[in-house]
KEKOLDREN-76958 format. One record per residue (C-alpha): residue number from 1; z negated, x negated, y. Coordinates in nm, 2 decimals, always signed. Each point is the difference from the previous one (the first is absolute). Layout:
BEGIN
<torpa: NUM; Z: Z; X: X; Y: Y>
...
This chain:
BEGIN
<torpa: 1; Z: +15.40; X: -10.30; Y: +9.92>
<torpa: 2; Z: +0.11; X: +0.29; Y: -0.22>
<torpa: 3; Z: +0.00; X: -0.10; Y: -0.37>
<torpa: 4; Z: +0.08; X: +0.20; Y: -0.31>
<torpa: 5; Z: -0.32; X: +0.20; Y: -0.05>
<torpa: 6; Z: +0.11; X: +0.35; Y: -0.03>
<torpa: 7; Z: +0.29; X: +0.23; Y: +0.05>
<torpa: 8; Z: +0.08; X: +0.10; Y: +0.36>
<torpa: 9; Z: +0.10; X: +0.35; Y: +0.10>
<torpa: 10; Z: +0.29; X: -0.13; Y: +0.20>
<torpa: 11; Z: +0.28; X: -0.08; Y: -0.25>
<torpa: 12; Z: +0.18; X: -0.21; Y: +0.26>
<torpa: 13; Z: -0.31; X: -0.22; Y: +0.02>
<torpa: 14; Z: -0.03; X: -0.03; Y: -0.37>
<torpa: 15; Z: +0.37; X: -0.09; Y: -0.05>
<torpa: 16; Z: -0.02; X: -0.27; Y: +0.27>
<torpa: 17; Z: -0.32; X: -0.13; Y: -0.16>
<torpa: 18; Z: +0.17; X: -0.02; Y: -0.34>
<torpa: 19; Z: +0.28; X: -0.20; Y: +0.16>
<torpa: 20; Z: -0.21; X: -0.24; Y: +0.21>
<torpa: 21; Z: -0.34; X: -0.01; Y: -0.19>
<torpa: 22; Z: -0.23; X: +0.03; Y: +0.31>
<torpa: 23; Z: -0.02; X: +0.08; Y: +0.36>
<torpa: 24; Z: -0.18; X: -0.17; Y: +0.29>
<torpa: 25; Z: -0.12; X: +0.21; Y: +0.28>
<torpa: 26; Z: -0.04; X: -0.15; Y: +0.35>
<torpa: 27; Z: -0.14; X: +0.13; Y: +0.32>
<torpa: 28; Z: +0.28; X: +0.07; Y: +0.25>
<torpa: 29; Z: -0.21; X: +0.08; Y: +0.30>
<torpa: 30; Z: -0.36; X: +0.06; Y: +0.10>
<torpa: 31; Z: -0.08; X: +0.30; Y: +0.20>
<torpa: 32; Z: -0.28; X: +0.24; Y: +0.10>
<torpa: 33; Z: -0.07; X: +0.29; Y: -0.23>
<torpa: 34; Z: +0.13; X: +0.26; Y: +0.26>
<torpa: 35; Z: +0.34; X: -0.19; Y: +0.01>
<torpa: 36; Z: +0.04; X: -0.02; Y: -0.38>
<torpa: 37; Z: +0.23; X: +0.30; Y: -0.06>
<torpa: 38; Z: +0.22; X: -0.09; Y: +0.30>
<torpa: 39; Z: +0.05; X: -0.36; Y: -0.12>
<torpa: 40; Z: +0.04; X: +0.10; Y: -0.36>
<torpa: 41; Z: +0.27; X: +0.25; Y: +0.11>
<torpa: 42; Z: +0.18; X: -0.29; Y: +0.19>
<torpa: 43; Z: +0.02; X: -0.20; Y: -0.32>
<torpa: 44; Z: +0.11; X: +0.30; Y: -0.20>
<torpa: 45; Z: +0.28; X: +0.06; Y: +0.25>
<torpa: 46; Z: +0.11; X: -0.36; Y: -0.02>
<torpa: 47; Z: +0.02; X: +0.01; Y: -0.38>
<torpa: 48; Z: +0.20; X: +0.33; Y: -0.02>
<torpa: 49; Z: +0.33; X: -0.06; Y: -0.18>
<torpa: 50; Z: -0.11; X: -0.34; Y: -0.14>
<torpa: 51; Z: +0.08; X: +0.01; Y: -0.37>
<torpa: 52; Z: -0.30; X: -0.23; Y: -0.07>
<torpa: 53; Z: -0.25; X: +0.23; Y: +0.16>
<torpa: 54; Z: -0.21; X: +0.18; Y: -0.26>
<torpa: 55; Z: -0.15; X: +0.27; Y: +0.22>
<torpa: 56; Z: +0.03; X: +0.36; Y: -0.12>
<torpa: 57; Z: -0.15; X: +0.15; Y: +0.32>
<torpa: 58; Z: +0.16; X: -0.06; Y: +0.34>
<torpa: 59; Z: -0.28; X: +0.14; Y: +0.21>
<torpa: 60; Z: -0.31; X: -0.20; Y: +0.06>
<torpa: 61; Z: -0.22; X: +0.31; Y: +0.04>
<torpa: 62; Z: +0.13; X: +0.18; Y: -0.30>
<torpa: 63; Z: -0.13; X: +0.36; Y: +0.00>
<torpa: 64; Z: -0.36; X: -0.09; Y: +0.07>
<torpa: 65; Z: -0.16; X: +0.23; Y: +0.26>
<torpa: 66; Z: +0.26; X: +0.27; Y: -0.04>
<torpa: 67; Z: -0.14; X: +0.31; Y: +0.17>
<torpa: 68; Z: +0.04; X: +0.33; Y: -0.18>
<torpa: 69; Z: -0.01; X: +0.32; Y: +0.18>
<torpa: 70; Z: -0.28; X: +0.25; Y: -0.09>
<torpa: 71; Z: +0.28; X: +0.23; Y: -0.12>
<torpa: 72; Z: +0.13; X: -0.26; Y: -0.24>
<torpa: 73; Z: -0.35; X: -0.08; Y: -0.13>
<torpa: 74; Z: -0.06; X: +0.37; Y: -0.07>
<torpa: 75; Z: +0.33; X: +0.04; Y: -0.18>
<torpa: 76; Z: -0.09; X: -0.30; Y: -0.23>
<torpa: 77; Z: -0.35; X: +0.14; Y: -0.06>
<torpa: 78; Z: +0.15; X: +0.34; Y: -0.09>
<torpa: 79; Z: +0.26; X: -0.15; Y: -0.24>
<torpa: 80; Z: -0.28; X: -0.18; Y: -0.19>
<torpa: 81; Z: -0.26; X: +0.28; Y: +0.00>
<torpa: 82; Z: -0.13; X: +0.07; Y: -0.35>
<torpa: 83; Z: +0.17; X: -0.30; Y: -0.16>
<torpa: 84; Z: -0.23; X: -0.24; Y: -0.19>
<torpa: 85; Z: +0.07; X: -0.37; Y: +0.04>
<torpa: 86; Z: -0.09; X: -0.22; Y: -0.29>
<torpa: 87; Z: +0.08; X: -0.36; Y: -0.05>
<torpa: 88; Z: +0.21; X: -0.05; Y: -0.31>
<torpa: 89; Z: +0.12; X: +0.28; Y: -0.22>
<torpa: 90; Z: +0.05; X: +0.36; Y: +0.12>
<torpa: 91; Z: +0.00; X: +0.13; Y: -0.36>
<torpa: 92; Z: -0.27; X: +0.24; Y: -0.11>
<torpa: 93; Z: -0.30; X: -0.14; Y: -0.20>
<torpa: 94; Z: +0.14; X: +0.15; Y: -0.32>
<torpa: 95; Z: +0.34; X: -0.16; Y: +0.05>
<torpa: 96; Z: -0.16; X: -0.33; Y: +0.08>
<torpa: 97; Z: -0.20; X: +0.02; Y: -0.32>
<torpa: 98; Z: +0.31; X: +0.08; Y: -0.21>
<torpa: 99; Z: +0.19; X: -0.30; Y: +0.16>
<torpa: 100; Z: -0.30; X: -0.23; Y: -0.05>
<torpa: 101; Z: -0.03; X: +0.10; Y: -0.37>
<torpa: 102; Z: +0.38; X: -0.06; Y: -0.06>
<torpa: 103; Z: -0.02; X: -0.34; Y: +0.17>
<torpa: 104; Z: -0.31; X: -0.10; Y: -0.20>
<torpa: 105; Z: +0.17; X: +0.11; Y: -0.33>
<torpa: 106; Z: +0.32; X: -0.19; Y: +0.08>
<torpa: 107; Z: -0.19; X: -0.31; Y: +0.10>
<torpa: 108; Z: -0.21; X: +0.01; Y: -0.32>
<torpa: 109; Z: +0.32; X: +0.03; Y: -0.20>
<torpa: 110; Z: +0.15; X: -0.30; Y: +0.18>
<torpa: 111; Z: +0.27; X: +0.20; Y: +0.17>
<torpa: 112; Z: -0.11; X: -0.11; Y: +0.34>
<torpa: 113; Z: -0.03; X: -0.37; Y: +0.06>
<torpa: 114; Z: -0.30; X: -0.18; Y: +0.14>
<torpa: 115; Z: -0.02; X: +0.08; Y: +0.37>
<torpa: 116; Z: +0.03; X: -0.37; Y: +0.10>
<torpa: 117; Z: +0.34; X: -0.01; Y: -0.16>
<torpa: 118; Z: +0.14; X: +0.25; Y: +0.25>
<torpa: 119; Z: -0.08; X: -0.23; Y: +0.30>
<torpa: 120; Z: +0.20; X: -0.29; Y: +0.13>
<torpa: 121; Z: -0.07; X: -0.29; Y: -0.24>
<torpa: 122; Z: +0.09; X: -0.36; Y: -0.06>
<torpa: 123; Z: +0.19; X: -0.17; Y: +0.28>
<torpa: 124; Z: +0.07; X: +0.34; Y: +0.16>
<torpa: 125; Z: -0.37; X: +0.05; Y: +0.08>
<torpa: 126; Z: -0.07; X: -0.07; Y: +0.36>
<torpa: 127; Z: -0.27; X: -0.26; Y: -0.08>
<torpa: 128; Z: +0.20; X: -0.19; Y: -0.26>
<torpa: 129; Z: +0.00; X: -0.38; Y: +0.05>
<torpa: 130; Z: +0.17; X: -0.07; Y: -0.33>
<torpa: 131; Z: +0.34; X: +0.10; Y: -0.15>
<torpa: 132; Z: +0.05; X: +0.13; Y: -0.35>
<torpa: 133; Z: +0.13; X: -0.35; Y: -0.10>
<torpa: 134; Z: -0.31; X: -0.16; Y: +0.14>
<torpa: 135; Z: -0.22; X: +0.22; Y: -0.22>
<torpa: 136; Z: +0.20; X: -0.09; Y: -0.31>
<torpa: 137; Z: -0.03; X: -0.37; Y: +0.09>
<torpa: 138; Z: -0.38; X: +0.05; Y: +0.03>
<torpa: 139; Z: +0.00; X: +0.13; Y: -0.36>
<torpa: 140; Z: +0.20; X: -0.30; Y: -0.11>
<torpa: 141; Z: -0.21; X: -0.25; Y: +0.18>
<torpa: 142; Z: -0.32; X: +0.14; Y: -0.16>
<torpa: 143; Z: +0.16; X: -0.01; Y: -0.34>
<torpa: 144; Z: +0.08; X: -0.37; Y: +0.07>
<torpa: 145; Z: -0.38; X: -0.05; Y: +0.06>
<torpa: 146; Z: -0.02; X: -0.01; Y: +0.38>
<torpa: 147; Z: -0.34; X: +0.11; Y: +0.13>
<torpa: 148; Z: -0.04; X: +0.30; Y: +0.23>
<torpa: 149; Z: -0.09; X: -0.22; Y: +0.30>
<torpa: 150; Z: +0.32; X: -0.21; Y: -0.05>
<torpa: 151; Z: +0.22; X: +0.31; Y: -0.02>
<torpa: 152; Z: -0.17; X: +0.14; Y: +0.31>
<torpa: 153; Z: +0.08; X: -0.32; Y: +0.19>
<torpa: 154; Z: +0.37; X: +0.01; Y: -0.10>
<torpa: 155; Z: +0.04; X: +0.36; Y: +0.13>
<torpa: 156; Z: -0.25; X: -0.01; Y: +0.29>
<torpa: 157; Z: -0.20; X: +0.29; Y: -0.14>
<torpa: 158; Z: -0.37; X: +0.03; Y: -0.11>
<torpa: 159; Z: -0.12; X: -0.09; Y: -0.35>
<torpa: 160; Z: -0.13; X: +0.36; Y: -0.03>
<torpa: 161; Z: +0.36; X: +0.12; Y: +0.07>
<torpa: 162; Z: +0.13; X: -0.22; Y: -0.27>
<torpa: 163; Z: -0.26; X: +0.13; Y: -0.24>
<torpa: 164; Z: +0.09; X: +0.36; Y: +0.08>
<torpa: 165; Z: +0.37; X: -0.07; Y: -0.06>
<torpa: 166; Z: -0.07; X: -0.17; Y: -0.33>
<torpa: 167; Z: -0.23; X: +0.28; Y: -0.12>
<torpa: 168; Z: +0.27; X: +0.26; Y: +0.09>
<torpa: 169; Z: -0.22; X: +0.17; Y: +0.26>
<torpa: 170; Z: +0.25; X: -0.09; Y: +0.27>
<torpa: 171; Z: +0.38; X: +0.00; Y: -0.06>
<torpa: 172; Z: -0.05; X: +0.23; Y: -0.30>
<torpa: 173; Z: +0.37; X: +0.07; Y: -0.07>
<torpa: 174; Z: +0.08; X: -0.37; Y: +0.00>
<torpa: 175; Z: -0.30; X: -0.07; Y: -0.23>
<torpa: 176; Z: +0.13; X: +0.27; Y: -0.24>
<torpa: 177; Z: +0.35; X: -0.13; Y: +0.01>
<torpa: 178; Z: -0.09; X: -0.37; Y: -0.04>
<torpa: 179; Z: -0.25; X: +0.05; Y: -0.28>
<torpa: 180; Z: +0.18; X: +0.30; Y: -0.16>
<torpa: 181; Z: -0.31; X: +0.21; Y: -0.03>
<torpa: 182; Z: -0.13; X: +0.30; Y: +0.19>
<torpa: 183; Z: -0.30; X: -0.06; Y: +0.22>
<torpa: 184; Z: -0.29; X: +0.25; Y: -0.04>
<torpa: 185; Z: -0.08; X: +0.17; Y: +0.33>
């Protein structure tokens, strides 16, 4: 069963998931390992043209095991000779330091928001169980005197989660909007 845990690289899958909420995967056929690609290709061929099929590749073997000629390998090596590969930035250390200093200064001056505010938040977050309105109702229920455990039962969440919401640790924007004050980060 595929549930909403994280974004998927296949946008067709994500769109279908948004529409239907979950998927259930079933075994279509059992086979020996040496028959796997042949049988998988059979099902891919059957699904071709079906608008409900979410496959993005129509070949069971993909490009695994592609054999490159020695000539091709040498051409690739030659093209990459002398190039340094680094993960992340390709800027010089001096440039990286200048960028870092500017970002630190802007962050200290409040011109760059807290990093968490740039991520999907609230009900748009992939792990959200609550809606924005649920969170506002939690604030109202607490103001009416309901205990954390009672609120947790109403929304089928943990008491710890209720506590984090009421402290403004989770659902920060809603906390600030409801209580009309900025939460210190």
